Biopython code that builds the backbone (N, CA, C, O; Angstrom):
import numpy as np
from Bio.PDB.StructureBuilder import StructureBuilder

atoms = [
    (1, "MET", "N", (-112.190, 38.753, 31.551)),
    (1, "MET", "CA", (-111.872, 37.339, 31.579)),
    (1, "MET", "C", (-110.701, 37.141, 32.518)),
    (1, "MET", "O", (-109.738, 37.907, 32.503)),
    (2, "THR", "N", (-110.790, 36.159, 33.290)),
    (2, "THR", "CA", (-109.722, 35.857, 34.233)),
    (2, "THR", "C", (-109.059, 34.561, 33.839)),
    (2, "THR", "O", (-109.683, 33.653, 33.290)),
    (3, "THR", "N", (-107.768, 34.500, 34.138)),
    (3, "THR", "CA", (-107.017, 33.294, 33.826)),
    (3, "THR", "C", (-107.046, 32.397, 35.048)),
    (3, "THR", "O", (-106.742, 32.826, 36.161)),
    (4, "PRO", "N", (-107.411, 31.160, 34.827)),
    (4, "PRO", "CA", (-107.470, 30.272, 35.985)),
    (4, "PRO", "C", (-106.072, 30.025, 36.555)),
    (4, "PRO", "O", (-105.095, 29.947, 35.811)),
    (5, "ARG", "N", (-105.989, 29.907, 37.845)),
    (5, "ARG", "CA", (-104.722, 29.646, 38.522)),
    (5, "ARG", "C", (-104.491, 28.153, 38.561)),
    (5, "ARG", "O", (-105.382, 27.372, 38.895)),
    (6, "ILE", "N", (-103.263, 27.771, 38.209)),
    (6, "ILE", "CA", (-102.924, 26.354, 38.234)),
    (6, "ILE", "C", (-102.065, 26.115, 39.457)),
    (6, "ILE", "O", (-101.002, 26.716, 39.614)),
    (7, "ASP", "N", (-102.527, 25.245, 40.309)),
    (7, "ASP", "CA", (-101.733, 24.907, 41.494)),
    (7, "ASP", "C", (-100.707, 23.858, 41.101)),
    (7, "ASP", "O", (-101.023, 22.829, 40.504)),
    (8, "ARG", "N", (-99.484, 24.155, 41.456)),
    (8, "ARG", "CA", (-98.391, 23.221, 41.144)),
    (8, "ARG", "C", (-97.913, 22.590, 42.427)),
    (8, "ARG", "O", (-97.912, 23.223, 43.483)),
    (9, "PRO", "N", (-97.507, 21.349, 42.333)),
    (9, "PRO", "CA", (-96.980, 20.708, 43.533)),
    (9, "PRO", "C", (-95.703, 21.410, 43.990)),
    (9, "PRO", "O", (-95.004, 22.011, 43.174)),
    (10, "ALA", "N", (-95.396, 21.343, 45.260)),
    (10, "ALA", "CA", (-94.244, 22.025, 45.846)),
    (10, "ALA", "C", (-92.924, 21.518, 45.276)),
    (10, "ALA", "O", (-91.944, 22.263, 45.266)),
    (11, "HIS", "N", (-92.867, 20.285, 44.804)),
    (11, "HIS", "CA", (-91.613, 19.717, 44.310)),
    (11, "HIS", "C", (-91.336, 20.043, 42.843)),
    (11, "HIS", "O", (-90.324, 19.585, 42.312)),
    (12, "SER", "N", (-92.182, 20.809, 42.170)),
    (12, "SER", "CA", (-91.947, 21.130, 40.759)),
    (12, "SER", "C", (-90.713, 22.012, 40.594)),
    (12, "SER", "O", (-90.041, 21.903, 39.569)),
    (13, "GLY", "N", (-90.382, 22.876, 41.543)),
    (13, "GLY", "CA", (-89.171, 23.695, 41.485)),
    (13, "GLY", "C", (-87.928, 22.828, 41.549)),
    (13, "GLY", "O", (-86.924, 23.122, 40.899)),
    (14, "LEU", "N", (-87.993, 21.768, 42.326)),
    (14, "LEU", "CA", (-86.871, 20.834, 42.445)),
    (14, "LEU", "C", (-86.627, 20.126, 41.115)),
    (14, "LEU", "O", (-85.480, 19.883, 40.741)),
    (15, "ARG", "N", (-87.695, 19.798, 40.408)),
    (15, "ARG", "CA", (-87.549, 19.167, 39.092)),
    (15, "ARG", "C", (-86.856, 20.118, 38.118)),
    (15, "ARG", "O", (-85.969, 19.710, 37.368)),
    (16, "ARG", "N", (-87.264, 21.384, 38.132)),
    (16, "ARG", "CA", (-86.645, 22.365, 37.249)),
    (16, "ARG", "C", (-85.167, 22.532, 37.587)),
    (16, "ARG", "O", (-84.335, 22.652, 36.687)),
    (17, "GLN", "N", (-84.839, 22.539, 38.861)),
    (17, "GLN", "CA", (-83.449, 22.689, 39.288)),
    (17, "GLN", "C", (-82.622, 21.497, 38.815)),
    (17, "GLN", "O", (-81.503, 21.671, 38.331)),
    (18, "ARG", "N", (-83.162, 20.295, 38.951)),
    (18, "ARG", "CA", (-82.450, 19.094, 38.496)),
    (18, "ARG", "C", (-82.271, 19.111, 36.984)),
    (18, "ARG", "O", (-81.223, 18.716, 36.473)),
    (19, "ALA", "N", (-83.280, 19.563, 36.280)),
    (19, "ALA", "CA", (-83.183, 19.634, 34.823)),
    (19, "ALA", "C", (-82.108, 20.636, 34.419)),
    (19, "ALA", "O", (-81.376, 20.402, 33.457)),
    (20, "GLY", "N", (-82.005, 21.743, 35.139)),
    (20, "GLY", "CA", (-80.969, 22.736, 34.849)),
    (20, "GLY", "C", (-79.577, 22.176, 35.091)),
    (20, "GLY", "O", (-78.668, 22.404, 34.292)),
    (21, "VAL", "N", (-79.403, 21.448, 36.180)),
    (21, "VAL", "CA", (-78.106, 20.831, 36.478)),
    (21, "VAL", "C", (-77.764, 19.802, 35.404)),
    (21, "VAL", "O", (-76.616, 19.712, 34.968)),
    (22, "GLY", "N", (-78.753, 19.032, 34.982)),
    (22, "GLY", "CA", (-78.531, 18.042, 33.934)),
    (22, "GLY", "C", (-78.118, 18.697, 32.624)),
    (22, "GLY", "O", (-77.250, 18.185, 31.916)),
    (23, "ALA", "N", (-78.735, 19.821, 32.303)),
    (23, "ALA", "CA", (-78.385, 20.531, 31.062)),
    (23, "ALA", "C", (-76.954, 21.065, 31.130)),
    (23, "ALA", "O", (-76.223, 21.012, 30.141)),
    (24, "VAL", "N", (-76.559, 21.571, 32.279)),
    (24, "VAL", "CA", (-75.195, 22.081, 32.450)),
    (24, "VAL", "C", (-74.195, 20.941, 32.307)),
    (24, "VAL", "O", (-73.187, 21.093, 31.618)),
    (25, "LEU", "N", (-74.449, 19.819, 32.935)),
    (25, "LEU", "CA", (-73.547, 18.670, 32.839)),
    (25, "LEU", "C", (-73.464, 18.146, 31.409)),
    (25, "LEU", "O", (-72.383, 17.789, 30.941)),
    (26, "ALA", "N", (-74.591, 18.099, 30.718)),
    (26, "ALA", "CA", (-74.592, 17.635, 29.325)),
    (26, "ALA", "C", (-73.797, 18.596, 28.447)),
    (26, "ALA", "O", (-73.059, 18.160, 27.564)),
    (27, "SER", "N", (-73.940, 19.905, 28.683)),
    (27, "SER", "CA", (-73.179, 20.896, 27.909)),
    (27, "SER", "C", (-71.687, 20.756, 28.163)),
    (27, "SER", "O", (-70.891, 20.836, 27.228)),
    (28, "ALA", "N", (-71.302, 20.549, 29.407)),
    (28, "ALA", "CA", (-69.884, 20.388, 29.747)),
    (28, "ALA", "C", (-69.310, 19.144, 29.076)),
    (28, "ALA", "O", (-68.194, 19.178, 28.557)),
    (29, "ALA", "N", (-70.060, 18.054, 29.082)),
    (29, "ALA", "CA", (-69.598, 16.824, 28.445)),
    (29, "ALA", "C", (-69.447, 17.024, 26.938)),
    (29, "ALA", "O", (-68.480, 16.547, 26.343)),
    (30, "ALA", "N", (-70.383, 17.718, 26.327)),
    (30, "ALA", "CA", (-70.306, 17.976, 24.884)),
    (30, "ALA", "C", (-69.093, 18.848, 24.556)),
    (30, "ALA", "O", (-68.392, 18.596, 23.576)),
    (31, "ALA", "N", (-68.850, 19.860, 25.366)),
    (31, "ALA", "CA", (-67.698, 20.738, 25.131)),
    (31, "ALA", "C", (-66.397, 19.959, 25.236)),
    (31, "ALA", "O", (-65.485, 20.169, 24.436)),
    (32, "LEU", "N", (-66.298, 19.067, 26.210)),
    (32, "LEU", "CA", (-65.098, 18.259, 26.372)),
    (32, "LEU", "C", (-64.889, 17.346, 25.171)),
    (32, "LEU", "O", (-63.761, 17.178, 24.708)),
    (33, "MET", "N", (-65.955, 16.763, 24.670)),
    (33, "MET", "CA", (-65.826, 15.879, 23.512)),
    (33, "MET", "C", (-65.434, 16.656, 22.260)),
    (33, "MET", "O", (-64.660, 16.156, 21.444)),
    (34, "LEU", "N", (-65.954, 17.859, 22.097)),
    (34, "LEU", "CA", (-65.662, 18.654, 20.903)),
    (34, "LEU", "C", (-64.243, 19.203, 20.897)),
    (34, "LEU", "O", (-63.623, 19.296, 19.838)),
    (35, "THR", "N", (-63.723, 19.565, 22.057)),
    (35, "THR", "CA", (-62.370, 20.129, 22.110)),
    (35, "THR", "C", (-61.324, 19.049, 22.242)),
    (35, "THR", "O", (-60.134, 19.320, 22.089)),
    (36, "GLY", "N", (-61.739, 17.841, 22.522)),
    (36, "GLY", "CA", (-60.763, 16.789, 22.800)),
    (36, "GLY", "C", (-60.078, 17.138, 24.098)),
    (36, "GLY", "O", (-60.635, 17.867, 24.919)),
    (37, "CYS", "N", (-58.928, 16.648, 24.287)),
    (37, "CYS", "CA", (-58.161, 16.999, 25.472)),
    (37, "CYS", "C", (-57.056, 17.936, 25.020)),
    (37, "CYS", "O", (-55.881, 17.570, 25.013)),
    (38, "ALA", "N", (-57.441, 19.145, 24.645)),
    (38, "ALA", "CA", (-56.528, 20.101, 24.040)),
    (38, "ALA", "C", (-55.290, 20.348, 24.871)),
    (38, "ALA", "O", (-54.219, 20.581, 24.310)),
    (39, "GLY", "N", (-55.393, 20.305, 26.170)),
    (39, "GLY", "CA", (-54.243, 20.545, 27.020)),
    (39, "GLY", "C", (-53.347, 19.327, 27.182)),
    (39, "GLY", "O", (-52.300, 19.420, 27.823)),
    (40, "TRP", "N", (-53.725, 18.210, 26.629)),
    (40, "TRP", "CA", (-52.989, 16.961, 26.816)),
    (40, "TRP", "C", (-52.353, 16.522, 25.512)),
    (40, "TRP", "O", (-52.493, 15.368, 25.106)),
    (41, "GLU", "N", (-51.661, 17.427, 24.859)),
    (41, "GLU", "CA", (-51.069, 17.163, 23.558)),
    (41, "GLU", "C", (-49.783, 16.334, 23.698)),
    (41, "GLU", "O", (-48.938, 16.629, 24.543)),
    (42, "TYR", "N", (-49.643, 15.300, 22.867)),
    (42, "TYR", "CA", (-48.444, 14.462, 22.879)),
    (42, "TYR", "C", (-47.343, 15.153, 22.093)),
    (42, "TYR", "O", (-47.575, 15.654, 20.993)),
    (43, "GLN", "N", (-46.147, 15.178, 22.660)),
    (43, "GLN", "CA", (-45.003, 15.745, 21.967)),
    (43, "GLN", "C", (-43.895, 14.695, 21.929)),
    (43, "GLN", "O", (-43.550, 14.097, 22.949)),
    (44, "GLU", "N", (-43.346, 14.484, 20.734)),
    (44, "GLU", "CA", (-42.294, 13.486, 20.553)),
    (44, "GLU", "C", (-40.922, 14.139, 20.697)),
    (44, "GLU", "O", (-40.622, 15.127, 20.027)),
    (45, "ASN", "N", (-40.099, 13.583, 21.570)),
    (45, "ASN", "CA", (-38.744, 14.096, 21.746)),
    (45, "ASN", "C", (-37.916, 13.847, 20.494)),
    (45, "ASN", "O", (-38.129, 12.862, 19.786)),
    (46, "ILE", "N", (-36.973, 14.740, 20.224)),
    (46, "ILE", "CA", (-36.071, 14.576, 19.087)),
    (46, "ILE", "C", (-35.203, 13.337, 19.292)),
    (46, "ILE", "O", (-35.034, 12.538, 18.371)),
    (47, "CYS", "N", (-34.654, 13.175, 20.488)),
    (47, "CYS", "CA", (-33.799, 12.022, 20.813)),
    (47, "CYS", "C", (-34.249, 11.400, 22.128)),
    (47, "CYS", "O", (-35.031, 11.992, 22.872)),
    (48, "SER", "N", (-33.749, 10.207, 22.406)),
    (48, "SER", "CA", (-34.012, 9.547, 23.680)),
    (48, "SER", "C", (-33.324, 10.306, 24.805)),
    (48, "SER", "O", (-32.481, 11.167, 24.555)),
    (49, "SER", "N", (-33.678, 9.989, 26.025)),
    (49, "SER", "CA", (-33.138, 10.719, 27.177)),
    (49, "SER", "C", (-31.630, 10.557, 27.347)),
    (49, "SER", "O", (-30.996, 11.403, 27.978)),
    (50, "ASP", "N", (-31.045, 9.503, 26.808)),
    (50, "ASP", "CA", (-29.593, 9.302, 26.949)),
    (50, "ASP", "C", (-28.834, 9.654, 25.664)),
    (50, "ASP", "O", (-27.727, 9.167, 25.432)),
    (51, "GLU", "N", (-29.449, 10.513, 24.832)),
    (51, "GLU", "CA", (-28.852, 10.924, 23.569)),
    (51, "GLU", "C", (-28.993, 12.436, 23.384)),
    (51, "GLU", "O", (-29.760, 13.092, 24.089)),
    (52, "TYR", "N", (-28.241, 12.972, 22.426)),
    (52, "TYR", "CA", (-28.392, 14.377, 22.048)),
    (52, "TYR", "C", (-28.410, 14.459, 20.522)),
    (52, "TYR", "O", (-27.812, 13.624, 19.843)),
    (53, "PRO", "N", (-29.110, 15.485, 19.978)),
    (53, "PRO", "CA", (-29.223, 15.604, 18.524)),
    (53, "PRO", "C", (-27.997, 16.269, 17.894)),
    (53, "PRO", "O", (-27.376, 17.150, 18.488)),
    (54, "VAL", "N", (-27.667, 15.831, 16.689)),
    (54, "VAL", "CA", (-26.589, 16.436, 15.898)),
    (54, "VAL", "C", (-27.124, 16.707, 14.498)),
    (54, "VAL", "O", (-28.061, 16.055, 14.038)),
    (55, "LEU", "N", (-26.513, 17.683, 13.829)),
    (55, "LEU", "CA", (-26.944, 18.128, 12.511)),
    (55, "LEU", "C", (-25.947, 17.674, 11.458)),
    (55, "LEU", "O", (-24.737, 17.742, 11.670)),
    (56, "TYR", "N", (-26.458, 17.211, 10.321)),
    (56, "TYR", "CA", (-25.599, 16.834, 9.213)),
    (56, "TYR", "C", (-25.123, 18.118, 8.536)),
    (56, "TYR", "O", (-25.947, 18.898, 8.060)),
    (57, "VAL", "N", (-23.845, 18.345, 8.487)),
    (57, "VAL", "CA", (-23.267, 19.581, 7.959)),
    (57, "VAL", "C", (-23.614, 19.740, 6.478)),
    (57, "VAL", "O", (-23.419, 18.824, 5.679)),
    (58, "GLY", "N", (-24.137, 20.930, 6.126)),
    (58, "GLY", "CA", (-24.478, 21.224, 4.740)),
    (58, "GLY", "C", (-25.837, 20.739, 4.310)),
    (58, "GLY", "O", (-26.196, 20.870, 3.140)),
    (59, "SER", "N", (-26.613, 20.176, 5.235)),
    (59, "SER", "CA", (-27.917, 19.617, 4.900)),
    (59, "SER", "C", (-28.845, 19.769, 6.101)),
    (59, "SER", "O", (-28.436, 20.244, 7.160)),
    (60, "THR", "N", (-30.093, 19.364, 5.923)),
    (60, "THR", "CA", (-31.032, 19.400, 7.045)),
    (60, "THR", "C", (-31.107, 18.062, 7.771)),
    (60, "THR", "O", (-31.905, 17.903, 8.694)),
    (61, "GLY", "N", (-30.295, 17.113, 7.367)),
    (61, "GLY", "CA", (-30.300, 15.814, 8.023)),
    (61, "GLY", "C", (-29.847, 15.924, 9.472)),
    (61, "GLY", "O", (-29.087, 16.825, 9.827)),
    (62, "SER", "N", (-30.309, 15.018, 10.289)),
    (62, "SER", "CA", (-29.909, 15.005, 11.691)),
    (62, "SER", "C", (-29.851, 13.570, 12.192)),
    (62, "SER", "O", (-30.309, 12.640, 11.528)),
    (63, "ALA", "N", (-29.285, 13.418, 13.360)),
    (63, "ALA", "CA", (-29.174, 12.103, 13.982)),
    (63, "ALA", "C", (-29.099, 12.309, 15.489)),
    (63, "ALA", "O", (-29.052, 13.440, 15.973)),
    (64, "CYS", "N", (-29.087, 11.219, 16.210)),
    (64, "CYS", "CA", (-28.932, 11.266, 17.654)),
    (64, "CYS", "C", (-27.670, 10.497, 18.026)),
    (64, "CYS", "O", (-27.391, 9.431, 17.476)),
    (65, "VAL", "N", (-26.912, 11.054, 18.969)),
    (65, "VAL", "CA", (-25.649, 10.459, 19.404)),
    (65, "VAL", "C", (-25.756, 10.181, 20.898)),
    (65, "VAL", "O", (-26.320, 10.981, 21.645)),
    (66, "SER", "N", (-25.220, 9.058, 21.326)),
    (66, "SER", "CA", (-25.245, 8.717, 22.754)),
    (66, "SER", "C", (-24.475, 9.745, 23.566)),
    (66, "SER", "O", (-23.414, 10.210, 23.149)),
    (67, "ASP", "N", (-25.010, 10.095, 24.720)),
    (67, "ASP", "CA", (-24.309, 11.004, 25.620)),
    (67, "ASP", "C", (-22.900, 10.468, 25.874)),
    (67, "ASP", "O", (-22.700, 9.262, 26.022)),
    (68, "GLY", "N", (-21.950, 11.362, 25.922)),
    (68, "GLY", "CA", (-20.564, 10.971, 26.173)),
    (68, "GLY", "C", (-19.793, 10.635, 24.914)),
    (68, "GLY", "O", (-18.576, 10.461, 24.972)),
    (69, "GLU", "N", (-20.468, 10.539, 23.771)),
    (69, "GLU", "CA", (-19.794, 10.262, 22.501)),
    (69, "GLU", "C", (-19.781, 11.527, 21.640)),
    (69, "GLU", "O", (-20.648, 12.390, 21.782)),
    (70, "GLU", "N", (-18.817, 11.629, 20.766)),
    (70, "GLU", "CA", (-18.723, 12.743, 19.832)),
    (70, "GLU", "C", (-19.449, 12.379, 18.539)),
    (70, "GLU", "O", (-19.557, 11.200, 18.203)),
    (71, "PRO", "N", (-19.951, 13.387, 17.806)),
    (71, "PRO", "CA", (-20.606, 13.122, 16.521)),
    (71, "PRO", "C", (-19.625, 12.494, 15.526)),
    (71, "PRO", "O", (-18.429, 12.785, 15.553)),
    (72, "THR", "N", (-20.139, 11.646, 14.665)),
    (72, "THR", "CA", (-19.307, 11.038, 13.625)),
    (72, "THR", "C", (-18.996, 12.077, 12.551)),
    (72, "THR", "O", (-19.608, 13.145, 12.512)),
    (73, "SER", "N", (-18.054, 11.759, 11.692)),
    (73, "SER", "CA", (-17.624, 12.657, 10.630)),
    (73, "SER", "C", (-18.810, 13.103, 9.781)),
    (73, "SER", "O", (-19.649, 12.288, 9.399)),
    (74, "GLY", "N", (-18.873, 14.384, 9.492)),
    (74, "GLY", "CA", (-19.960, 14.933, 8.688)),
    (74, "GLY", "C", (-21.096, 15.496, 9.524)),
    (74, "GLY", "O", (-21.965, 16.190, 8.995)),
    (75, "TYR", "N", (-21.107, 15.214, 10.810)),
    (75, "TYR", "CA", (-22.133, 15.725, 11.722)),
    (75, "TYR", "C", (-21.500, 16.694, 12.706)),
    (75, "TYR", "O", (-20.305, 16.617, 12.988)),
    (76, "ALA", "N", (-22.312, 17.608, 13.227)),
    (76, "ALA", "CA", (-21.837, 18.576, 14.211)),
    (76, "ALA", "C", (-22.925, 18.802, 15.254)),
    (76, "ALA", "O", (-24.109, 18.594, 14.991)),
    (77, "ARG", "N", (-22.510, 19.226, 16.425)),
    (77, "ARG", "CA", (-23.481, 19.595, 17.455)),
    (77, "ARG", "C", (-24.203, 20.860, 17.006)),
    (77, "ARG", "O", (-23.628, 21.704, 16.318)),
    (78, "TYR", "N", (-25.456, 20.983, 17.396)),
    (78, "TYR", "CA", (-26.189, 22.223, 17.143)),
    (78, "TYR", "C", (-25.547, 23.336, 17.958)),
    (78, "TYR", "O", (-24.994, 23.075, 19.026)),
    (79, "PRO", "N", (-25.610, 24.577, 17.470)),
    (79, "PRO", "CA", (-25.088, 25.696, 18.257)),
    (79, "PRO", "C", (-25.822, 25.794, 19.605)),
    (79, "PRO", "O", (-27.018, 25.518, 19.691)),
    (80, "LYS", "N", (-25.101, 26.184, 20.633)),
    (80, "LYS", "CA", (-25.673, 26.314, 21.970)),
    (80, "LYS", "C", (-26.891, 27.246, 21.933)),
    (80, "LYS", "O", (-26.849, 28.320, 21.333)),
    (81, "GLY", "N", (-27.958, 26.816, 22.577)),
    (81, "GLY", "CA", (-29.186, 27.601, 22.622)),
    (81, "GLY", "C", (-30.088, 27.434, 21.418)),
    (81, "GLY", "O", (-31.176, 28.009, 21.379)),
    (82, "LYS", "N", (-29.654, 26.648, 20.422)),
    (82, "LYS", "CA", (-30.445, 26.448, 19.206)),
    (82, "LYS", "C", (-30.654, 24.958, 18.926)),
    (82, "LYS", "O", (-30.701, 24.522, 17.776)),
    (83, "VAL", "N", (-30.778, 24.203, 20.002)),
    (83, "VAL", "CA", (-30.909, 22.748, 19.901)),
    (83, "VAL", "C", (-32.389, 22.362, 19.948)),
    (83, "VAL", "O", (-33.081, 22.710, 20.905)),
    (84, "PRO", "N", (-32.884, 21.650, 18.935)),
    (84, "PRO", "CA", (-34.277, 21.197, 18.982)),
    (84, "PRO", "C", (-34.458, 20.155, 20.082)),
    (84, "PRO", "O", (-33.603, 19.293, 20.282)),
    (85, "GLN", "N", (-35.570, 20.244, 20.783)),
    (85, "GLN", "CA", (-35.858, 19.304, 21.870)),
    (85, "GLN", "C", (-37.000, 18.352, 21.525)),
    (85, "GLN", "O", (-36.916, 17.149, 21.774)),
    (86, "VAL", "N", (-38.082, 18.913, 20.939)),
    (86, "VAL", "CA", (-39.235, 18.102, 20.553)),
    (86, "VAL", "C", (-39.584, 18.381, 19.095)),
    (86, "VAL", "O", (-39.335, 19.470, 18.578)),
    (87, "VAL", "N", (-40.161, 17.381, 18.447)),
    (87, "VAL", "CA", (-40.545, 17.508, 17.040)),
    (87, "VAL", "C", (-41.525, 18.677, 16.892)),
    (87, "VAL", "O", (-42.533, 18.755, 17.594)),
    (88, "GLY", "N", (-41.203, 19.581, 15.964)),
    (88, "GLY", "CA", (-42.068, 20.714, 15.691)),
    (88, "GLY", "C", (-41.821, 21.934, 16.555)),
    (88, "GLY", "O", (-42.515, 22.939, 16.401)),
    (89, "ASP", "N", (-40.843, 21.880, 17.471)),
    (89, "ASP", "CA", (-40.578, 23.064, 18.287)),
    (89, "ASP", "C", (-39.875, 24.139, 17.456)),
    (89, "ASP", "O", (-39.555, 23.918, 16.288)),
    (90, "LYS", "N", (-39.639, 25.288, 18.058)),
    (90, "LYS", "CA", (-39.059, 26.442, 17.367)),
    (90, "LYS", "C", (-37.776, 26.080, 16.617)),
    (90, "LYS", "O", (-37.616, 26.443, 15.451)),
    (91, "TRP", "N", (-36.865, 25.369, 17.276)),
    (91, "TRP", "CA", (-35.573, 25.066, 16.649)),
    (91, "TRP", "C", (-35.666, 23.921, 15.647)),
    (91, "TRP", "O", (-34.910, 23.894, 14.676)),
    (92, "ASP", "N", (-36.566, 22.987, 15.859)),
    (92, "ASP", "CA", (-36.765, 21.919, 14.879)),
    (92, "ASP", "C", (-37.235, 22.523, 13.556)),
    (92, "ASP", "O", (-36.753, 22.135, 12.492)),
    (93, "VAL", "N", (-38.155, 23.452, 13.617)),
    (93, "VAL", "CA", (-38.663, 24.120, 12.412)),
    (93, "VAL", "C", (-37.559, 24.987, 11.787)),
    (93, "VAL", "O", (-37.393, 24.997, 10.567)),
    (94, "TYR", "N", (-36.817, 25.701, 12.611)),
    (94, "TYR", "CA", (-35.738, 26.567, 12.119)),
    (94, "TYR", "C", (-34.727, 25.770, 11.300)),
    (94, "TYR", "O", (-34.325, 26.199, 10.219)),
    (95, "TRP", "N", (-34.315, 24.608, 11.813)),
    (95, "TRP", "CA", (-33.272, 23.819, 11.146)),
    (95, "TRP", "C", (-33.771, 23.100, 9.886)),
    (95, "TRP", "O", (-32.990, 22.430, 9.210)),
    (96, "GLU", "N", (-35.059, 23.234, 9.567)),
    (96, "GLU", "CA", (-35.567, 22.702, 8.293)),
    (96, "GLU", "C", (-35.083, 23.552, 7.122)),
    (96, "GLU", "O", (-35.014, 23.075, 5.990)),
    (97, "THR", "N", (-34.748, 24.818, 7.399)),
    (97, "THR", "CA", (-34.319, 25.726, 6.326)),
    (97, "THR", "C", (-32.910, 26.283, 6.548)),
    (97, "THR", "O", (-32.429, 27.089, 5.751)),
    (98, "HIS", "N", (-32.261, 25.864, 7.610)),
    (98, "HIS", "CA", (-30.903, 26.320, 7.921)),
    (98, "HIS", "C", (-30.016, 25.114, 8.211)),
    (98, "HIS", "O", (-30.502, 24.027, 8.524)),
    (99, "THR", "N", (-28.719, 25.323, 8.101)),
    (99, "THR", "CA", (-27.759, 24.272, 8.412)),
    (99, "THR", "C", (-26.446, 24.934, 8.817)),
    (99, "THR", "O", (-26.363, 26.156, 8.936)),
    (100, "LEU", "N", (-25.435, 24.117, 9.024)),
    (100, "LEU", "CA", (-24.094, 24.620, 9.321)),
    (100, "LEU", "C", (-23.194, 24.334, 8.136)),
    (100, "LEU", "O", (-23.315, 23.291, 7.494)),
    (101, "ASP", "N", (-22.284, 25.266, 7.842)),
    (101, "ASP", "CA", (-21.287, 24.970, 6.812)),
    (101, "ASP", "C", (-20.109, 24.256, 7.477)),
    (101, "ASP", "O", (-20.131, 24.005, 8.682)),
    (102, "LYS", "N", (-19.088, 23.933, 6.695)),
    (102, "LYS", "CA", (-17.957, 23.159, 7.222)),
    (102, "LYS", "C", (-17.164, 23.917, 8.281)),
    (102, "LYS", "O", (-16.379, 23.316, 9.014)),
    (103, "ASN", "N", (-17.366, 25.253, 8.369)),
    (103, "ASN", "CA", (-16.686, 26.060, 9.377)),
    (103, "ASN", "C", (-17.546, 26.292, 10.619)),
    (103, "ASN", "O", (-17.119, 26.965, 11.557)),
    (104, "GLY", "N", (-18.760, 25.732, 10.622)),
    (104, "GLY", "CA", (-19.655, 25.884, 11.766)),
    (104, "GLY", "C", (-20.526, 27.122, 11.721)),
    (104, "GLY", "O", (-21.197, 27.441, 12.702)),
    (105, "LYS", "N", (-20.528, 27.821, 10.607)),
    (105, "LYS", "CA", (-21.349, 29.023, 10.440)),
    (105, "LYS", "C", (-22.752, 28.615, 10.010)),
    (105, "LYS", "O", (-22.920, 27.718, 9.184)),
    (106, "ILE", "N", (-23.769, 29.287, 10.582)),
    (106, "ILE", "CA", (-25.155, 29.016, 10.199)),
    (106, "ILE", "C", (-25.412, 29.629, 8.826)),
    (106, "ILE", "O", (-25.120, 30.801, 8.588)),
    (107, "ILE", "N", (-25.966, 28.809, 7.924)),
    (107, "ILE", "CA", (-26.287, 29.256, 6.573)),
    (107, "ILE", "C", (-27.676, 28.750, 6.188)),
    (107, "ILE", "O", (-28.209, 27.831, 6.810)),
    (108, "ASP", "N", (-28.254, 29.365, 5.151)),
    (108, "ASP", "CA", (-29.501, 28.843, 4.594)),
    (108, "ASP", "C", (-29.183, 27.523, 3.902)),
    (108, "ASP", "O", (-28.081, 27.331, 3.388)),
    (109, "VAL", "N", (-30.147, 26.625, 3.894)),
    (109, "VAL", "CA", (-29.950, 25.328, 3.239)),
    (109, "VAL", "C", (-29.747, 25.561, 1.736)),
    (109, "VAL", "O", (-30.549, 26.247, 1.103)),
    (110, "PRO", "N", (-28.699, 25.003, 1.175)),
    (110, "PRO", "CA", (-28.487, 25.143, -0.280)),
    (110, "PRO", "C", (-29.671, 24.545, -1.042)),
    (110, "PRO", "O", (-30.197, 23.495, -0.672)),
    (111, "GLN", "N", (-30.074, 25.221, -2.095)),
    (111, "GLN", "CA", (-31.168, 24.749, -2.928)),
    (111, "GLN", "C", (-30.714, 23.566, -3.769)),
    (111, "GLN", "O", (-29.605, 23.561, -4.304)),
    (112, "ALA", "N", (-31.585, 22.555, -3.883)),
    (112, "ALA", "CA", (-31.284, 21.389, -4.727)),
    (112, "ALA", "C", (-31.399, 21.801, -6.189)),
    (112, "ALA", "O", (-32.280, 22.579, -6.554)),
    (113, "HIS", "N", (-30.511, 21.277, -7.019)),
    (113, "HIS", "CA", (-30.529, 21.620, -8.455)),
    (113, "HIS", "C", (-31.139, 20.509, -9.253)),
    (113, "HIS", "O", (-31.242, 20.611, -10.476)),
]
sb = StructureBuilder()
sb.init_structure("model")
sb.init_model(0)
sb.init_chain("A")
sb.init_seg("    ")
for serial, (resi, resn, name, xyz) in enumerate(atoms, 1):
    if name == "N":
        sb.init_residue(resn, " ", resi, " ")
    sb.init_atom(name, np.array(xyz, "f"), 0.0, 1.0, " ", f" {name:<3s}", serial, name[0])
structure = sb.get_structure()
């Protein structure tokens, strides 16, 4: 038994190529929608550009002070190199469990009673 030969038009390869390109584009669009814009993450600054963050001594409280001004009583500048810049960064998380004592020494946050 022989299998009959089916003659295909010359442009059928072009259709397959277009379908392949369409499938690739559809897959890329789906991947983009599923991942969101992972590289375009919004980060919130701790303070405005004309301010710097200060820590409430003995607690995890913080505030922002205008550049050129000193912190008010009860607040202190963060130690050099340990200043949080954006919400959730390494130092922002660190200062959730640490603070400064009245002598400026880094200590664990006192437990609430």
